[in-house]
N, C-alpha and C positions, 0 to 999 in steps of 0.2 A: 237416715239411716237403719237397716233393720236391726233386729238381734242377732240372725246369722252373720252377717257381715261383718255386724260388731266380734265376734267370735273369730272371725276368720281372720280378722288385722289385728286382734290382740297377740295372736299368737309369733312367740319372740323369737327368732334365731338364737345357738348356742353354734361355739367351735369346737369342734372335738380333734383331737390328736389321733395320728395313725400309727406312730411308734416315736421311741427316743429320740432316732435319728434323724426324724423328718419333722420332730416336734415343735422349730419354730415356723415351719413352711405351713403346716396342717393348722395352727392357730389363725395363721391369717386368710384361711378359705372358708364359707359357710358348708355345712355338715350336709352329705346326703343320708339319707335311706342305709345306704350300703355301708358306710361309716359308722353309722349307730351300730348295726347288726353288727359290726365286729367285736363289740367291745359289752352290747347289752341285749339282752332278750324280753324285747317290750313285748306288752300281753294284756288284754282288758276282759271281763267279763260281763254281763248283764244279770241281776238278781231276775228271776223268772217265776217264783212260785206265789208270791204274796202279790199284795196291792200295788207294791215299789218296782218301780222298774230304775233302779241304780245301776251306772257303769262306775266299775273299779278298775284300777289298771296295778299293776305291779311296780308303779312310780310313787302309790299312795296317794294319788288323786281321786277325787271325783267328778271327774270329768276327763276327758278323751288323752288328755297333755299329749306327748308323743308319740303316740298309739296309732293304729289302723282303724280304732273304732269308727263306724260311718254312719251312726246317728247324729240327730241333731240333736235330740232329747237327752240331756245327763241323770235328769233326774225327775221321771213322770210318776204323780199320782192323783187318782186312779190311774190302773194300768189301761190303756188304748185312750185316755183323755185327752193327751197331747198337752197338757198341763205341766210346764216346767217350772222347775223350783232353782235349780242350783246352775248357776254361770261356773263357779268355782268352788273347792273347798277341799281341805286338807289337814295335815296336822305338819306343827311347828315344834322344833325343839332348840330353845337358847341355852345359850350357860357362858360361864367365864373359863375361860380358856388357860392353861399353864402359863401362857405371855402375858395373863392379865388384861387380853381381849376379848371384848364382848361379841361372843360368835351366836347366829342364828341360821339351823337349817334348817328349809321348809320344803316342804311336798310341792304346793302350790299358792302362790303369791299372783297379785295383780300386773307388777310392773318388772320382776324378777324370775329368772329362769327357773325351771325345776330343776332342784338340786338333789332328789333320788333318783336312783336307779337300779335294776335288777345287774346282775352278771349275765353274762353271755352263754351260761349252760342253758342245754335244753330244757332241764326240768325246773329251770329258776321262771317259771308263769306262773299265772294264778291256776289252783288247783281246785276239785271244785268237788262237794262229794255231799251226801246226807247223814242223818241221823241212822247208826247200825253201821255204817262205811267206816273202816280202816284205809287210811292213805298213808304209802309208802314214801314217804317226802324225805329227799337226803336229809336236810338238815331238820324233817322233825320224825322221824322214824316211830310207824305204828298210830298216826293222828288218829284221834277216834272222833268222830265229826259229833256235833252238838245238835244241830237245827236243822228243819228240813231241805236247809241248803248253805252250804257252808264254801267260801272262799278262801283260801289260807296264799299267804305272799308274801315275798321277802326283799328288803330294797335296801340302799346303803346312803351316804352321802359322800362316800369317797370312791366308790366305783368307776365313774369319772372325774378327772382332777382338775380339769381344765375348764369346767364351768366358769362362765364370767363373773369377775368377783365373787365368786363362791369359795371360803376356805372352811375344808370342814370340821365337824367335832368327833369324825371317826365313829359313827352309829351304823348299828347294825337293826333295823327294826322290820320284827315280824308280824304281818296285820291277819287277823282272822276278822271274817264278819258271817254273821247269823242271820238268817232269815227265815220265817214260818210261814206256811201257808194258811192257816186256819185261822175262825174266827177270833177275835182279840189279841191276835199275836202279828196280824198280815199286813198290820197299817206303821210299821218302824222294822229299822235295821239296828245290828248293835255290832260295832266296831272295836276290835280289839287290837291293841298294839303293843308290841313288848320291846322292849327299848332297853338296847345295850351297848354303852360306851367300849370301847374296842381297844383304842391306844393309851385317854389319859382321862382320869375323874372327871366327872360334870359336878360342878360347883357352882353355887346358887342357879340353881337348874329352874324353867320355868318350862312349862307346858302349854301352848295356844293352839287353839283349831281357828283357821281362818275359813270364813264364809262370803261367799258374794251370791249372794240370793237373788233370784229372777224368778217371784211365781207370778204365772199367767201361762195363755196360752201360747205355744210356741208360733203359733202365727202371728202375732201380732209384731208393730215395729218397737215399742215399748215398752216390752214388757221388765225391761230390770232396770227401770228408774221408779215408779210408782210404788215403793215397797214402805211398811212400817217395819219398824224394829223394836224388839223387847227383849227385857229380860227376867227370866222366873228363878228369884233365887232359892226356892223349895227344893228346883230339881239342875238349880244350876245350869240353865239354859238359855242361850239364845235363840232368838226366831226371828225369822222374816214373814213378815204377814202382806200378802198382797193387798195394797187398799184398792174399795170398790170402784167401779166403772172403768172406765180408759179405754184406749185404743186396746187391748190385754183383757177385758172384762174382770169380771171379778171372780178368783181363784177360789175351788173348791177347800182348798187344803194350804196351810202353813207350812213353814219347813222350819224345825228346831235342831239344834246340836246340845243333848243332854249329857254330861259329864257322872257316870256314874260312878268313877274310880281310877283315882284316890279323890276322897273329899274329906277323910274324917283329919288330916293334918295335914290341910292347904292354909297357910295362915295368909295368902292375899289371893282374891278373886277380881279377874281383870274382865270389866265389857265394854268394849269401844267400838263407835262406828264412826266412818269417814267420809268427808268430802272425794269425791271421785282423784283430786288435782293434792288433795293432804295427804295420801296417805305414805306410812313409813316405805322407804325403799332399802335402807344399809342397814347391816347388822346393828348395828349401835344403837340406831331409832328404834328397828322393832323391838328388840332386847327391851331398850325402855318402856315401850311402849305394851308389849303382855308381861313387863314385870311392874307396870303402874300402879295397880289396886284401883284402881278408878274404875267405879261403877258408875254410866253415863246413864240418865234418865230416859224413859222408853221415850222414839223418837217417833212423833204421829203425824209427822207431816212427811207427802210424798219427797220420797229421795230415792237413790241407789243403797241397796244393803250390802255394805261394808263394812264385815265386824269383824274383831278380832276377841276374842272369849280366852282368857288367859289365866294359869293357877301355878301357885308355886310357894315358896323355891322348896328345892329338894338338892341332896347330893347324892350320887349314883357311882359308886365305885366303878374299877375297870373289871369288866368280866360277871359285874351284875344285872339283872335286868327288873327292870320297873314297868308295871303293867297298868296302861291306860285305858278306861273303857268309857266310847261315846256312844249314845243312845242316837241315831237320823230318825227324827220323830215326823210322822205326817199322822193327817187324819180330819175329820168334817170338820170345818173351821177351828179356832182356837181352842174352843172349851174341848172338842175332840181330841185337838194334838195335847192338850193337858191330860187326859184322859188316860191318852196311851201312855205318856210319860210315868203316866203313876204307876201305869201296870207293869210297865217296863222295870219297874225299881221292883215291883213284888216278884216278875222273874226272874231278879238278880237275887234277891233274898231265898229263892230255891235253888241259886244255883243253875238256875236255865234250864233244872232238870225236870219238865213237866211233862203231863201226859201227852203223847204224840199220835197222829193220826195211823190208820193202817196202810200199810205199803201201798201203791197204787195199781188198781187193777189193772191185768191186760185185756184190751179192749179189740175185737176183731171185728173187721167190718167186709160186707159183701154188697156191692150197687149192683142196679138192673134199673129196667126201664120204668123212670117215676117212682122210684124206692129204692131205701136202703135199708138192710136189715145189719142188726148189732148181734155177738153173742160174746161175752165175757165169763162163762164158766171155767173156773181155774182149774186147768190141766195137771197132769201128775206131771211131775218136777219140776213145774213153774212156780212164780209166785202164787201163795194164796194170801190174800188179807184177811180169811175167814179165820185162821189159825193162830194168828201176830200174838205177842205177847207184851206188855209195857210194863215195866219194871218200878217206873217212876209214878205209877198209880197211886193213890190212897187207898182205894177198895180193895176188896178182895177177887175182883173178878179175874179170873185165869186169860180168859178169852174177849175181850172187848169190843171186839167186829160188831157192828149193829146192821149195816145194810150198805146198799148201793145207791147213786142219785144217776140218772143219764141227762145231760143238757143238752141245748141246740141254739145257736144262733145264726141267724140269718146275716148279719152285720158282719162281723169280723172275726178275726181269732179271737179277739181280746173280750167278746162278748159285745152287748148285752145277752146274758145265759137264760133260757128259758129253759124252767123242769119239764120233762118230758114224762119223767116216770121213776118213781121212788120203791123200791123194795127193801123190806127190814125183815128180820127175823120174828117168830112169833115169839116174846116172852114179855114181858110187862112195862118195856119200852115203845115210842114212837107208836107207827100205825097197824103193826102186827098183821103186815100184809103176806108175809111169808116169801122168802126168798124166789126171784126169777133169774133166767140171763138170757133172756132174747126180748131184742126188740126189732121191730119193722116198721120207717114211718115211709107214708106212703103219700102221694099225692104231690112229689117234689116235681120240680120244675126241669128237666135235662140238662145235662152239661153246664147247670151254672154251680157253685161254691157254695156249701154250706158247711158249718162248724159244727162238730161234735164233741162233748167231753163225757166221758164218766170218771167218776167217785167213788169213793168208799169212806164210811165216817165210823166212829166208833160211838158207845153208849157215855153218857156224860159219867164226870167220877163224884157223886153224890158227898161223899168224904170230905174232898177238900174243895167242894163245890168250884169245879171245874167243868167248864162247857164242853158237849160233845165234839172229839176233832173232826175235821174232812181233809182228805186230799187235796193237793193244788189242782183247779179248774184247768189251768194254762199246762201242766205237766201232761196231761192226757189229751190234750186236744187233736182233734182229728180234721182235715180237710177232706170233704166228702164230695165227689161230681157223679151223681147219678146221671143214668145214661145206658142204654143198648151198645151192645160190642159192635165192632167194625163189620161191614155186611161184607161176602163173599167177594163181591167186585161193584163197579159202578151202576147205575139205574134210578137208585131213588135220592141221590145228592139233592140237597135243595138251600138256598138261601135266606136265614130269616134273621129278623123280621124284616118281610119283603110286603110293602116297601118299608122303607127304612124313613122315617118321618125326623128331619130336624127340629121340629119344633115340638116333639115329644121328650120329655126329660126321663129319658131309660133309667137314668142313675136313682130316682127316688122309689122303684117300682121295690116290694121285699119281698125273696130277695132280688138286691139291683142287678139289672142284665147289663150295666156298665159300671166300674167300679175303678175309683183313682188307682193309679199304679202306685206302688212302693206305699211309703209312709204317708203320702200326700193324701191328707180330707178331701181336699175341692177337688170337683171333675171339671176336666180340660179338656181342648175340643182333640186331642192326640186319643181320648179316651172312648172315642165313638168306637162301635164293636158290629160290626155282621158277621154272624156265624155259620160257616158252611158244615152240614151236618150230614148223617149218614155217610160219612166217608169209607173206604176200604182202608186195608192198613198202610198200602204202600200208593202213594197216588199225586198228583202234580196238578195245581187249581190254577189255572191261567184267567186273567181277569181283562175285559176290553170294553173299549168303546164301544156303541154302536157303529160308529165308523170303522171298525177294524182296528185302531189304534191300541195294544198292549198298554195296559195300566199297571197292572201287577204279578208278580209271581208267587206263589205258596207250595213250598214242597213239604210234604205232610207224609210223616215216617213214623207209626206209633202203633203196634198190635193191640193195644187196651183201650185206643181211645179214637173214637169216631168222628171227632168236629175238630174244624182249627177256627182260629179269632183274627179279623182284616180289621184296623181300623179307619178305614175309607181314606189310607192314603195311595199317593203313587209310588214306584219304584226309587224316585228321587226326594221321596219325604213331602212332598204337595199334597194338601187335603183336594180330595177331588168334588167335582161340582155335582148341582140335580141333572138327573137325567137316567135312560134305561142304558145297563151293563149289561155285556154277555158273560159268561165264564163257560171255561169248556174244564172237566176233569178227567185226565186220564191214569186210569190202572196201571200202576210200570209193572206189574207180573202180567198181564195177559194184553197190554196195550189198547185195550176198550176206552172208548171214550164218549162221556156224557155232556150235552149240551144244556145250558138253562140261563136265563135272565134273571134279573132282578131293577129294583124302581129305588132310585134314590131323591127325596125330594129333601130341602132345605130352605 
């Protein structure tokens, strides 16, 4: 069974109530999406500014949980690699209730339902902002963003009161997640949890992070069963490292959960891993495990990475708030991850107030025949990265902007990127080329996607030995299709390539003539492509066999695009055979018709 099937099968159903009057009936029914929507506003967001692509939900989970997140990858590093790292992850809070019971509320666990939910208010979503922004959140007025991409959400363990086998601790948790775009800061995330008891104090309280790691390519069938697990006490970090080889290859990066706060007054640390069948499931079992104070030796035989990392005890009064910080660490190998864990501790010592990149420059694009032109001169009244200031620098430079970089990729929106041009101010830093605001890329293949991005970068801060900061590559990415404007009418329509040869790997061209659809990295039969070019703005294409049988019809209506793609299938979805095919193109506006032909060789 492959990893995707496992994810689908491990989703556990919960029963929800509709109202007090029909509570007994509703508890006997499986929930529908509409039922959830009555009581909770589920939302998700994906980090996009650095090298980490992590989905976060307003249920406190590091996977999709019960949201409608459509992706298959929960924690990708580096971006675009299809390298997965987490099947599940989330925070647990355990304590002794006034009844004497040991209760544990979990955002995510392997064999128990999700226990934290937001309210049904429209604003109880995942809020997004960046450094310099102020978010007007009802439960956090005038929230000042800290990083290049802040996420803010809130969830409670009592918003849904009939979660199966769940007795709430009556906790509110507000979570912030910080991510950064530039070098030294873009290989980790920081999650901060504000935990507030609302009904009774938490006694003998322990916090834990649950990790089910799955490091390796998402396209493998066993990427969740060949993991090593490690504990690094200097960083209070549990780590999942992919074992080398196997169906999932050798992962570029491990994934670690490093506790940064609180650490000074912790009496017990727990690091335990489990066989699949031995995982704790009841509240008393989970509390006992997270409060055990056991540090297991590193596991260096291949196994699933089911990890609980606990610490405590604490006492939290009703209405008081305890702050917990956890760094989600990636890197190039274990050594790279440890370096990043160390750097995150440095960042914490600066209260995460460090020099920032300039604001994202505005990139304007113009397409033409076989070429693309770019312009990024700051316009009056618009964002101007050249005049930004940064109060967190250690030097006295009032305007630390240094220059622009233009990048290109023929592969995907995540790169790999090739530097086309770099222009910087004339001073004693960098190449001293002088600023320019225009670039033309020529010799391009018409009607084929190319990816570009423009960044702005700062001067390094030599006083605190902080490197130059650059805006996010992904934040300014543009998908560009060079080509001519639609002609006035038919007459020059053609089908390309002609002949189409089934023995040619068109997907291996640079740029690829044929690309896999969606996030799928491999080519499939449905990705074949013939392109009808030089189409007028409104027309209808009909494709026939040589015997005159209609194969397919394509309607075209686009004043800016003079082409349409066809994947060599009939109107009923069958792949067509080798042969000579005819096509007609009728201009809808004037009725003119052009006839042509093309050849398919398979």
